[in-house]
C-alpha positions as CSV (number, residue, x, y, z in Angstrom):
1,M,0.0,0.0,0.0
2,V,1.3,3.4,-0.9
3,H,0.7,6.4,1.4
4,V,1.5,10.0,0.4
5,V,2.9,11.6,3.5
6,A,3.1,15.2,2.2
7,A,1.5,17.0,-0.6
8,A,3.6,18.6,-3.3
9,R,5.8,21.1,-1.7
10,P,6.6,24.5,-3.1
11,T,10.0,23.0,-4.0
12,G,8.3,20.7,-6.5
13,S,9.0,17.5,-4.5
14,L,6.7,14.8,-3.2
15,S,7.4,12.6,-0.2
16,V,6.0,9.0,-0.4
17,R,6.1,6.1,2.1
18,I,5.8,2.5,0.9
19,G,6.0,0.2,3.9
20,A,9.3,1.1,5.6
21,A,10.7,2.8,2.5
22,H,10.6,6.6,2.1
23,V,10.9,8.0,-1.4
24,E,11.3,11.6,-2.3
25,V,10.3,12.5,-5.9
26,R,11.5,15.7,-7.4
27,A,10.5,17.6,-10.6
28,G,11.9,15.9,-13.7
29,F,11.9,12.4,-12.2
30,D,11.8,9.3,-14.4
31,R,8.2,8.0,-14.4
32,A,9.0,4.5,-15.5
33,L,11.7,4.1,-12.9
34,L,9.3,5.4,-10.1
35,R,6.6,3.0,-11.4
36,E,9.0,0.0,-11.2
37,L,10.1,1.1,-7.7
38,V,6.6,1.3,-6.4
39,E,5.7,-2.0,-7.9
40,T,8.7,-3.6,-6.4
41,L,8.2,-2.1,-2.9
42,G,4.5,-2.9,-3.0
43,G,5.2,-6.5,-3.7
44,A,7.8,-6.8,-0.9
45,S,5.3,-6.8,1.9
């Protein structure tokens, strides 16, 4: 399960928690890489 811990900040970043993992996404991120990461972490539980 994915939980957004903070809404988009004025800095253009987003903080996401997936289980014990904490991921910070910034402007210009690689969408495909983020999708793979979320799928991998989501299946790790």
